[in-house]
C-alpha positions in Angstrom: -25.6 -134.3 15.0 -23.3 -132.2 17.0 -19.5 -132.7 16.8 -19.3 -133.0 20.6 -21.3 -136.3 20.4 -18.6 -138.1 18.7 -15.4 -136.3 19.3 -13.7 -139.4 20.3 -11.6 -139.9 17.4 -10.2 -138.9 14.1 -7.8 -138.7 11.9 -4.8 -138.2 9.9 -2.3 -140.3 8.4 -1.7 -141.6 5.0 1.3 -143.6 3.9 4.6 -143.5 5.6 5.5 -140.3 3.7 3.0 -138.2 5.7 4.6 -138.3 9.1 8.1 -139.4 8.2 7.6 -142.6 10.1 9.7 -145.7 9.3 7.6 -148.6 8.0 6.2 -150.7 10.8 7.1 -148.0 13.4 4.0 -147.3 15.5 2.4 -143.8 15.3 0.4 -142.4 18.2 -1.8 -139.4 17.9 -3.2 -136.9 20.4 -6.3 -135.1 19.2 -7.4 -131.9 20.9 -10.7 -130.4 19.9 -11.3 -126.7 20.3 -14.5 -124.7 20.7 -13.8 -121.2 19.4 -16.4 -118.4 19.4 -16.7 -116.0 16.4 -15.3 -113.1 18.4 -12.3 -115.1 19.5 -11.3 -116.5 16.1 -8.6 -114.0 15.4 -7.1 -114.4 18.9 -7.2 -118.2 18.5 -5.2 -118.0 15.3 -2.6 -115.7 17.0 -2.4 -118.2 19.8 -1.8 -121.2 17.6 0.8 -119.4 15.6 2.6 -118.6 18.8 2.5 -122.2 20.0 3.6 -123.5 16.6 7.1 -122.2 17.2 7.2 -124.0 20.5 6.0 -127.2 18.8 8.9 -126.7 16.3 11.3 -126.9 19.3 9.6 -130.1 20.5 10.2 -131.6 17.1 13.9 -130.6 17.2 14.2 -132.3 20.6 12.4 -135.5 19.4 9.6 -134.9 21.9 7.0 -135.1 19.0 7.1 -136.0 15.3 4.8 -133.2 14.1 1.8 -131.0 14.9 -1.2 -129.8 12.8 -4.2 -127.5 13.0 -7.4 -128.5 11.2 -10.5 -126.4 10.7 -13.8 -128.3 10.8 -16.5 -127.9 8.2 -19.3 -127.2 8.8 -18.2 -125.2 11.9 -21.3 -123.4 13.3 -21.0 -122.1 16.8 -23.8 -124.6 17.9 -22.1 -127.6 16.2 -19.4 -128.3 18.9 -15.8 -127.8 18.0 -14.5 -125.5 15.2 -10.9 -126.7 15.2 -8.8 -129.6 16.3 -5.0 -130.0 16.7 -3.1 -133.2 16.0 0.2 -134.0 17.8 2.2 -137.0 16.6 4.3 -139.2 18.8 6.5 -142.2 18.3 5.5 -143.9 21.6 2.4 -144.3 23.8 4.4 -143.1 26.8 5.5 -139.9 25.1 1.9 -139.2 24.1 0.6 -139.7 27.6 3.3 -137.4 29.1 2.9 -134.6 26.5 5.4 -131.8 27.1 7.8 -132.9 29.9 7.4 -130.5 32.8 11.1 -129.8 33.0 11.4 -128.9 29.3 8.7 -126.4 28.6 10.9 -123.4 29.8 13.6 -124.5 27.5 11.3 -124.8 24.5 9.8 -121.4 25.2 13.2 -119.7 25.5 14.5 -121.3 22.3 11.4 -120.3 20.4 11.2 -116.8 21.8 14.6 -115.7 23.3 13.6 -112.0 23.5 10.1 -112.5 25.0 9.6 -110.5 28.1 7.8 -111.9 31.2 4.9 -109.5 30.6 4.6 -110.7 27.0 4.8 -114.3 28.0 2.1 -113.8 30.6 -0.1 -112.1 28.1 0.2 -115.0 25.6 -0.6 -117.6 28.3 -3.7 -115.6 29.3 -4.7 -115.2 25.7 -4.3 -119.0 25.2 -6.7 -119.8 27.9 -9.3 -117.2 26.9 -9.2 -117.8 23.1 -10.7 -121.3 23.2 -12.3 -124.1 25.2 -10.3 -127.3 24.9 -13.4 -129.5 24.9 -11.9 -133.0 24.3 -8.7 -134.9 24.2 -8.4 -138.2 22.5 -5.5 -140.7 22.4 -5.2 -142.8 19.2 -2.9 -145.4 17.6 -2.5 -145.8 13.8 -3.5 -149.4 12.8 -3.3 -149.4 9.0 -3.0 -147.1 5.9 -3.0 -147.4 2.2 0.2 -147.1 0.2 1.1 -144.4 -2.2 2.9 -141.0 -2.6 0.2 -138.7 -1.2 1.7 -135.5 0.2 -0.4 -133.9 3.0 -0.2 -130.2 2.1 -2.1 -127.2 3.4 -5.6 -127.4 2.0 -5.8 -131.2 2.4 -9.3 -132.3 3.3 -10.1 -135.3 5.5 -13.4 -137.1 6.0 -13.7 -139.2 9.1 -16.1 -142.1 9.7 -16.5 -142.6 13.5 -17.0 -146.3 14.2 -18.1 -148.3 17.2 -16.8 -151.8 17.1 -19.5 -154.5 17.6 -17.6 -157.6 16.8 -14.0 -158.7 17.6 -13.4 -159.2 13.8 -13.9 -155.5 13.0 -10.2 -154.6 12.5 -9.6 -157.7 10.4 -12.6 -156.8 8.2 -11.2 -153.2 7.7 -7.8 -154.5 6.9 -8.7 -157.4 4.6 -11.9 -156.3 3.0 -12.2 -152.5 3.0 -8.5 -151.5 2.7 -8.0 -153.2 -0.8 -11.1 -151.4 -2.1 -9.8 -148.0 -0.8 -6.3 -148.9 -2.2 -7.9 -149.2 -5.6 -9.5 -145.7 -5.2 -6.1 -144.3 -4.2 -4.4 -145.9 -7.2 -7.2 -144.6 -9.5 -6.7 -141.0 -8.2 -10.1 -140.8 -6.6 -8.7 -140.1 -3.1 -5.3 -139.4 -1.6 -5.2 -141.9 1.2 -7.2 -144.0 3.5 -6.4 -145.2 7.0 -7.7 -146.8 10.3 -7.1 -145.5 13.8 -7.9 -147.2 17.1 -9.0 -145.0 20.0 -7.0 -145.8 23.2 -8.9 -143.3 25.4 -11.7 -142.5 26.0 -12.9 -146.1 26.1 -15.8 -148.2 27.3 -19.5 -148.5 26.6 -20.1 -144.8 27.0 -17.4 -143.7 24.5 -18.7 -142.4 21.2 -16.4 -144.5 19.1 -13.7 -147.1 19.2 -12.2 -146.5 15.8 -12.1 -144.2 12.9 -11.6 -144.7 9.3 -10.5 -141.6 7.4 -10.1 -140.6 3.7 -7.8 -137.8 2.6 -8.3 -135.7 -0.5 -5.9 -133.1 -1.9 -8.8 -130.5 -2.0 -12.5 -130.0 -2.0 -12.7 -130.6 -5.7 -11.2 -134.1 -5.5 -13.6 -134.9 -2.6 -16.6 -133.6 -4.5 -15.6 -135.5 -7.7 -15.4 -138.7 -5.6 -18.7 -138.2 -3.8 -20.5 -137.4 -7.1 -19.1 -140.6 -8.8 -20.2 -144.1 -8.2 -17.6 -144.6 -5.5 -15.6 -147.3 -7.3 -16.5 -150.7 -8.6 -16.8 -153.9 -6.5 -17.0 -157.5 -7.8 -19.8 -159.7 -6.4 -17.5 -161.5 -4.0 -16.2 -158.3 -2.5 -19.7 -156.8 -2.4 -21.0 -159.8 -0.4 -18.0 -159.6 2.0 -18.6 -155.9 2.5 -22.2 -156.5 3.4 -21.1 -159.0 6.0 -18.3 -156.7 7.2 -20.7 -153.8 7.8 -22.3 -155.8 10.6 -19.1 -155.7 12.7 -19.4 -152.0 13.4 -21.9 -149.2 14.0 -21.1 -145.9 12.1 -21.7 -143.1 14.6 -21.1 -140.1 12.4 -19.1 -138.5 9.7 -16.9 -135.3 10.0 -14.9 -133.2 7.6 -12.0 -130.9 8.2 -9.3 -128.9 6.2 -5.6 -128.6 7.1 -4.7 -125.0 7.8 -1.4 -125.2 9.7 1.3 -127.8 9.8 4.7 -128.1 11.6 7.2 -130.9 10.8 
């Protein structure tokens, strides 16, 4: 199934250490999915490296909490998006506004004080031509496992895109599935687990309403987990899980690897 079918969600977050959020402080996430052709891949990397220094200025100004670039896998040219960026905010209003219109020039000047007007125009043009920003998704973090997982370059995330089918869905994730994933984290089978709620897009035509994600330190940890039995469940938990599965429809599974990070 193509990524474009369910690019309505995803990802990131593990315990409070990942994004330097205080406990119980809400975290809002802007996901921007990029379609990049093979011939534009080098230009796209140059563009994101250029913008990463601007995002660093945004962090210094408390406009955002962080920014990441993830490479999707598999990433064939006919599979939708090849990359997505993640921008972290401390409030919904800040997420909706993005870069305040009156501050972009200041961020650019601070990041590149010696940039000529011609060089600036060249990078803006290259930004537009290097990728197609296919989707934007607004999310809020709902829950995560606890632990000391450190999201470093090379971290792998697997996202399950969910469509809520009963009002009890979030309660089921928090009370039934989270304890099981916490056990897997404690046992070293995965780095972190979490639940995101999609704010927009929304409605009956939206591909998903939530996403659960699991983070792994690398592909080896992921493969070891997938090739194992997935962790033990007692009979009571197993029955609760079977009932809980009826509260949502899993729309798809995606995987990506962290390739650039600004904090």
